[in-house]
C-alpha positions as CSV (number, residue, x, y, z in Angstrom):
1,M,0.1,0.1,-0.1
2,K,1.2,3.5,-1.0
3,I,-0.7,6.4,0.5
4,L,-0.6,10.2,-0.2
5,I,-2.1,11.7,3.3
6,S,-3.2,15.4,3.2
7,H,-3.7,18.1,6.1
8,P,-3.3,21.9,5.4
9,S,-2.3,22.8,9.0
10,G,-0.5,19.4,10.2
11,N,-1.4,19.1,14.1
12,S,0.4,16.6,16.1
13,N,-1.8,13.6,15.1
14,V,-1.2,14.3,11.6
15,R,2.7,14.7,12.2
16,A,2.8,11.4,14.1
17,I,0.8,9.6,11.2
18,A,2.9,10.8,8.3
19,K,6.0,9.8,10.3
20,G,4.6,6.6,10.9
21,F,3.9,5.8,7.1
22,L,7.3,7.0,6.4
23,T,9.0,4.8,8.9
24,Q,6.4,1.8,7.6
25,G,7.1,2.3,3.9
26,L,3.9,3.1,3.5
27,L,4.0,6.8,2.6
28,Y,3.6,7.8,-1.4
29,Q,3.3,11.8,-0.4
30,F,2.4,14.4,2.4
31,H,0.6,17.3,0.6
32,T,-0.1,20.6,3.1
33,S,0.0,24.1,3.1
34,I,3.4,24.8,4.5
35,A,6.0,22.9,5.6
36,V,9.1,23.8,8.1
37,F,12.3,22.1,7.4
38,P,15.7,22.6,8.3
39,N,17.2,25.4,5.9
40,N,14.2,25.4,3.5
41,F,12.6,28.4,2.1
42,W,10.0,28.5,5.1
43,H,12.4,27.8,7.7
44,K,14.1,31.2,6.8
45,I,10.6,33.2,6.3
46,A,9.9,32.1,9.8
47,Q,12.8,34.0,11.1
48,L,11.4,37.2,10.0
49,K,9.3,39.4,12.4
50,G,5.8,38.5,12.8
51,L,6.3,35.5,11.2
52,G,7.4,33.3,14.3
53,D,4.2,31.5,13.8
54,I,5.3,29.5,10.4
55,K,7.9,27.8,12.8
56,R,4.7,25.5,14.2
57,R,4.8,23.9,10.6
58,S,7.9,21.9,11.2
59,Y,8.0,18.5,10.1
60,D,10.6,15.4,10.5
61,S,13.3,16.1,8.3
62,G,12.7,12.4,6.5
63,L,9.3,13.4,5.0
64,E,11.1,16.5,3.3
65,S,11.4,14.9,-0.2
66,Y,7.7,13.4,0.0
67,T,6.2,16.9,0.9
68,E,4.4,19.1,-1.7
69,V,3.1,22.5,-0.3
70,Y,0.3,24.8,-1.6
71,P,0.9,28.0,0.8
72,T,-1.4,30.7,-1.1
73,K,-4.6,30.3,0.8
74,E,-2.9,29.7,4.6
75,L,-0.3,32.6,4.1
76,G,-3.3,34.7,3.3
77,R,-5.5,33.3,6.2
78,M,-2.3,33.9,8.8
79,I,-1.8,37.2,7.4
80,A,-5.5,38.3,7.4
81,S,-5.9,37.1,11.0
82,K,-2.8,38.8,12.3
83,L,-4.3,42.1,10.4
84,S,-7.6,41.2,11.9
85,L,-9.3,41.3,8.6
86,H,-12.2,39.7,9.9
87,S,-14.4,39.8,6.4
88,L,-11.5,38.0,4.7
89,T,-11.4,35.1,7.2
90,K,-15.2,34.7,8.1
91,S,-16.3,31.0,7.7
92,E,-17.1,29.7,4.5
93,T,-17.2,33.0,2.8
94,G,-13.9,34.5,3.5
95,L,-11.6,34.5,0.8
96,F,-8.8,33.1,3.3
97,C,-11.2,31.6,5.6
98,V,-10.4,27.9,6.9
99,D,-12.8,26.1,4.6
100,K,-11.3,28.0,1.5
101,V,-7.9,26.6,2.8
102,Y,-9.1,23.3,3.1
103,Q,-11.0,22.9,0.0
104,N,-8.0,24.5,-2.3
105,L,-6.1,21.8,-0.8
106,D,-8.5,19.3,-1.4
107,K,-8.9,20.4,-5.1
108,K,-5.3,20.8,-5.7
109,I,-4.7,17.0,-4.7
110,S,-7.8,15.6,-6.8
111,R,-6.0,16.9,-10.1
112,K,-3.1,14.7,-9.4
113,L,-4.2,11.8,-8.3
114,Q,-4.5,10.1,-11.9
115,T,-0.6,10.4,-12.6
116,A,0.3,9.6,-9.1
117,K,-1.7,6.1,-9.7
118,K,0.6,5.5,-12.7
119,K,3.2,5.9,-10.1
120,G,2.2,3.6,-7.7
121,L,-0.4,5.4,-5.4
122,T,-2.6,2.9,-3.9
123,A,-4.8,5.0,-1.2
124,V,-5.2,8.4,0.0
125,Y,-5.8,9.8,3.5
126,A,-7.5,12.6,4.1
127,Y,-9.5,14.7,7.1
128,E,-13.1,15.8,7.6
129,D,-13.7,19.0,5.5
130,G,-10.8,18.6,3.4
131,A,-11.7,15.2,1.9
132,L,-14.7,15.3,-1.0
133,E,-12.9,16.0,-4.3
134,T,-10.0,13.9,-3.1
135,F,-12.3,11.0,-2.4
136,T,-14.3,11.8,-5.3
137,A,-11.8,11.6,-7.7
138,A,-10.1,8.5,-5.9
139,K,-13.0,6.6,-6.2
140,K,-12.8,6.9,-10.1
141,L,-9.4,5.5,-10.1
142,G,-10.1,2.7,-7.5
143,L,-7.9,4.0,-4.7
144,E,-8.5,3.7,-1.4
145,C,-9.8,6.3,0.6
146,I,-9.2,6.7,4.4
147,Y,-11.0,9.4,6.2
148,D,-9.7,10.5,9.6
149,L,-12.4,12.1,11.6
150,P,-10.7,14.4,14.7
151,I,-14.0,15.4,16.5
152,A,-17.8,13.7,16.7
153,Y,-19.5,13.8,13.7
154,H,-21.5,16.7,13.0
155,T,-25.1,15.1,13.5
156,L,-24.2,14.8,17.2
157,L,-22.2,18.2,17.6
158,Q,-24.9,19.8,16.2
159,E,-27.7,18.4,18.5
160,L,-25.7,19.0,21.6
161,L,-24.6,22.6,20.4
162,H,-28.2,23.6,20.0
163,E,-29.1,22.3,23.1
164,E,-26.6,23.8,25.0
165,A,-27.5,27.0,23.2
166,L,-31.1,26.8,24.8
167,R,-29.7,25.6,27.9
168,K,-27.3,28.2,28.2
169,P,-28.6,31.0,26.0
170,H,-26.1,34.0,27.3
171,W,-23.1,31.6,26.5
172,A,-24.5,31.0,23.1
173,F,-22.3,33.1,21.1
174,T,-19.3,31.5,22.7
175,L,-20.4,28.0,20.8
176,G,-18.9,29.4,17.3
177,G,-17.9,26.6,14.7
178,G,-20.1,23.7,13.9
179,I,-23.3,25.4,15.5
180,N,-23.3,28.2,12.5
181,D,-22.4,25.3,9.6
182,S,-24.5,26.0,6.5
183,A,-26.4,23.3,5.1
184,Q,-23.9,22.9,2.0
185,K,-21.0,22.3,4.3
186,L,-23.0,19.7,6.4
187,E,-23.8,17.9,3.0
188,R,-20.2,17.8,2.3
189,K,-19.3,16.5,5.3
190,R,-22.0,13.7,4.8
191,K,-20.5,12.8,1.4
192,E,-17.1,12.5,2.5
193,L,-18.1,10.1,4.9
194,E,-20.2,8.2,2.5
195,L,-17.3,8.1,0.3
196,A,-14.9,6.8,2.9
197,D,-13.5,3.0,2.8
198,T,-11.7,3.0,6.2
199,I,-12.6,5.8,9.0
200,V,-10.0,6.5,11.5
201,V,-11.2,7.8,15.1
202,A,-9.1,8.6,18.2
203,S,-12.0,7.9,21.0
204,D,-15.2,5.7,21.8
205,F,-17.1,8.9,21.9
206,V,-16.3,9.7,18.0
207,R,-16.7,6.1,17.0
208,E,-20.2,6.5,18.9
209,S,-21.2,9.3,17.0
210,L,-21.0,7.7,13.7
211,P,-24.2,7.2,12.0
212,K,-25.5,3.5,12.0
213,W,-24.9,3.3,8.2
214,A,-21.4,4.4,8.7
215,S,-20.4,2.5,11.9
216,E,-20.7,-0.4,9.4
217,K,-17.7,0.7,7.5
218,K,-14.1,-0.4,8.6
219,I,-12.9,1.9,11.4
220,I,-9.7,1.9,13.0
221,Q,-9.7,3.2,16.5
222,S,-6.1,4.6,18.1
223,P,-6.0,7.0,21.0
224,F,-3.9,10.4,20.7
225,G,-0.2,10.2,22.0
226,T,0.7,12.3,25.0
227,P,2.5,15.1,23.8
228,F,6.4,15.3,24.2
229,S,7.5,17.4,26.8
230,S,11.6,18.2,27.0
231,N,11.1,19.5,30.4
232,Q,12.8,17.4,32.8
233,F,11.1,17.3,36.5
234,D,10.5,15.7,39.4
235,L,6.7,15.7,41.3
236,E,6.5,17.4,44.2
237,E,3.9,17.7,47.0
238,K,2.4,20.4,47.3
239,N,1.6,22.7,50.2
240,T,-2.0,21.6,51.5
241,N,-2.5,24.7,53.5
242,Q,-2.8,26.7,50.4
243,K,-6.1,26.8,48.1
244,L,-7.0,23.8,45.8
245,R,-6.0,25.0,42.3
246,I,-8.3,23.7,39.9
247,L,-7.3,24.3,36.3
248,F,-9.1,24.6,33.1
249,V,-7.1,24.9,29.9
250,G,-8.7,25.6,26.6
251,S,-11.0,28.0,24.4
252,M,-13.3,29.8,26.8
253,T,-16.4,28.5,25.3
254,Q,-19.6,26.6,26.4
255,R,-18.5,23.7,24.1
256,K,-15.9,23.1,26.7
257,G,-18.4,23.4,29.5
258,L,-17.1,26.2,31.1
259,S,-20.1,27.6,32.1
260,D,-20.8,24.6,34.0
261,L,-17.2,25.0,36.0
262,F,-18.1,28.3,36.8
263,E,-21.2,27.3,38.5
264,A,-19.6,24.4,40.5
265,V,-17.3,26.8,41.9
266,K,-20.0,28.5,43.2
267,L,-21.1,25.7,45.2
268,V,-17.9,25.1,46.7
269,D,-15.9,27.1,49.5
270,S,-14.1,29.8,47.6
271,S,-12.0,30.4,50.8
272,K,-10.4,27.2,49.7
273,V,-10.6,26.9,46.2
274,E,-9.2,28.9,43.6
275,L,-10.1,28.2,39.8
276,V,-7.2,28.9,37.2
277,V,-8.3,29.4,33.5
278,L,-6.1,29.5,30.7
279,G,-7.2,29.8,26.8
280,S,-8.3,32.0,24.2
281,L,-10.9,34.7,25.1
282,A,-14.5,34.2,23.1
283,A,-16.1,37.3,24.7
284,P,-14.7,40.6,26.9
285,I,-12.9,39.5,29.8
286,S,-15.4,41.3,31.5
287,F,-18.1,38.8,30.7
288,Y,-16.3,36.0,32.4
289,N,-15.5,38.1,35.4
290,N,-18.9,38.6,35.6
291,Q,-19.4,35.1,36.3
292,V,-17.4,34.3,38.9
293,K,-14.0,35.0,40.9
294,F,-11.2,33.1,38.8
295,T,-7.5,33.8,37.7
296,Y,-7.1,34.5,34.5
297,E,-4.1,33.3,32.3
298,P,-3.5,34.2,28.7
299,T,-2.4,31.7,26.2
300,R,1.6,30.9,26.1
301,S,4.3,28.9,25.0
302,H,3.9,25.2,25.5
303,D,6.7,25.1,28.2
304,K,5.0,27.9,29.9
305,V,1.8,26.2,29.6
306,L,2.9,23.2,31.3
307,E,4.9,25.0,33.8
308,L,1.6,26.4,34.8
309,M,0.0,22.8,35.2
310,R,2.6,22.1,37.9
311,S,1.8,24.8,40.0
312,C,-1.8,23.4,40.4
313,D,-3.6,20.4,41.8
314,V,-6.1,19.4,39.8
315,F,-7.5,19.7,36.1
316,C,-11.1,19.8,35.3
317,L,-12.6,19.9,31.6
318,P,-16.5,19.3,31.8
319,S,-16.5,19.2,27.9
320,I,-19.7,18.9,25.8
321,V,-18.5,17.7,22.7
322,E,-14.4,17.1,21.6
323,G,-12.8,14.5,19.3
324,R,-10.3,13.5,22.1
325,A,-8.7,16.5,23.8
326,L,-5.1,16.3,24.2
327,V,-4.5,18.7,26.9
328,I,-6.1,16.1,29.5
329,Q,-3.0,14.2,28.6
330,E,-0.8,17.3,28.8
331,A,-2.1,17.8,32.4
332,M,-1.9,14.2,33.5
333,S,1.9,14.0,32.0
334,Q,2.5,17.3,34.8
335,G,1.2,15.2,37.7
336,L,-2.4,16.4,37.8
337,P,-5.2,14.4,38.4
338,I,-8.5,15.3,36.5
339,I,-12.1,15.7,36.4
340,I,-13.5,15.4,32.8
341,T,-16.6,14.1,31.1
342,A,-16.9,10.9,28.5
343,N,-17.4,13.6,25.7
344,T,-14.0,15.0,26.1
345,G,-13.0,11.6,24.4
346,A,-10.5,10.6,27.0
347,E,-12.8,8.4,29.3
348,D,-10.0,5.7,28.8
349,L,-7.9,7.9,31.5
350,V,-10.2,7.9,34.0
351,V,-9.2,5.3,36.7
352,T,-11.6,6.4,39.3
353,E,-10.1,7.8,42.4
354,E,-7.0,6.7,41.1
355,T,-6.2,9.5,38.0
356,G,-9.2,11.3,38.7
357,F,-13.1,11.3,38.1
358,L,-15.6,11.2,35.4
359,V,-18.9,13.2,35.9
360,P,-21.9,13.7,33.4
361,I,-21.9,16.8,30.6
362,R,-24.1,19.8,32.4
363,N,-23.8,18.6,35.8
364,P,-22.0,21.8,38.1
365,E,-23.3,19.9,41.1
366,A,-21.1,16.5,40.1
367,I,-18.3,18.7,39.5
368,A,-18.6,20.5,42.7
369,E,-19.0,17.0,44.7
370,K,-15.3,16.1,42.8
371,I,-14.0,19.4,43.6
372,N,-15.2,18.8,47.5
373,W,-13.8,15.3,47.6
374,F,-10.3,16.5,46.6
375,L,-10.5,19.1,49.2
376,D,-11.7,16.3,51.5
377,N,-8.7,14.2,50.6
378,R,-5.9,16.4,49.7
379,N,-3.2,13.8,51.1
380,K,-4.3,11.6,48.2
381,I,-3.5,14.1,45.8
382,F,-0.2,13.8,45.0
383,Q,-0.1,9.8,44.7
384,M,-3.1,10.5,42.1
385,G,-1.0,12.7,40.1
386,K,1.9,9.9,39.9
387,K,-0.5,7.7,38.9
388,A,-2.1,10.2,36.4
389,K,1.7,10.9,34.8
390,Q,2.3,7.0,34.7
391,L,-0.7,6.5,32.6
392,A,-0.3,9.5,30.4
393,D,3.3,8.4,29.6
394,T,2.0,4.7,28.3
395,Y,0.3,7.0,25.3
396,S,2.8,7.5,22.6
397,W,2.4,9.1,19.1
398,D,4.5,6.4,18.1
399,S,1.9,3.8,19.3
400,Y,-0.7,5.8,17.9
401,A,0.6,5.6,14.2
402,D,1.6,1.8,14.6
403,K,-1.9,1.0,15.3
404,I,-3.1,2.8,12.1
405,C,-0.2,1.7,9.9
406,N,-0.6,-2.3,11.2
407,V,-4.4,-2.4,10.5
408,L,-3.9,-0.4,7.0
409,N,-1.0,-3.1,5.9
410,S,-3.0,-6.2,7.1
411,K,-5.7,-5.1,4.9
412,S,-3.3,-4.9,2.0
413,N,-2.0,-8.0,2.4
């Protein structure tokens, strides 16, 4: 099997699977928007003032000879975002919106498949919102279509978000994204899934969100790896005479369940608890400050995020809908026990009273109950943090990629 994989921005899971395909001899090509390799053009551009974000598009040097880039749309999106030219990045309609970036890459790849097949290509691997034209062309050529679904399928996502808008109307504007998707975009998602031969998911939650007709397709489930940290540290017991620091990390929206966490904090003794929130604002800071007292921490470099995590006691993410929230494994890797919902896609990380607790969505009372448990059992937090770190460390990006590669290899033999 020889696979062409495509993704415009190359997240951690994309990097891992591209490298896995390379290592196992499955990679035909990797197509993306911008790719930084040592001393290449994009590496030099990333040194320029204001363009440092491009460094995030760095890939394993072994991929360089397999990589093709299509930078125009993505570069336009990055510049428009920096200049706050919102009309150019407006969802679905903006000239440089994320949708146009995905669709541009999708279209470019679809035109290259016929020639690629003659050179040995047997399969294409694409992601939600960027697969339709690639898969349509691939089907005509008899190529296998592998579809990576990073978040719950849109029917469940839409259902949960619309329910949330009714339940928390004053938070509805923070839901963003999927709740406003057009009928055309949703139909595109349906067609992509319909054309897929194999579906790749990272959690039970995403798998169970699939419609019945799609759940009968070949499905590969492989959990994400825990992000690598260059920081070496020893877990230290914290002062139990200080306030219990509860940490939330993520976009400050109700999709992440932030309103429920705020309500939970109101139900516990504020003299004993400090809520710390790190993330990008979806509203003016005054909107959040009017809800509950908390410590706001703005976004920062990855190492600084990890440093903040180590200064806290417990991590809480009561999300309404996710795919697999990687930040949970990051927090665990820094020695934090967790309070999460199954809808984070990380239910497998919870060993009750050992690594943390699972709570229902939309249940501030349950969150408050677990916060109170930690207040009553502060002497157990250190050992729970150690167990959380040990469990998180068992999830690697190599094993994530290996499982997917092994299943695909077995299918082709």
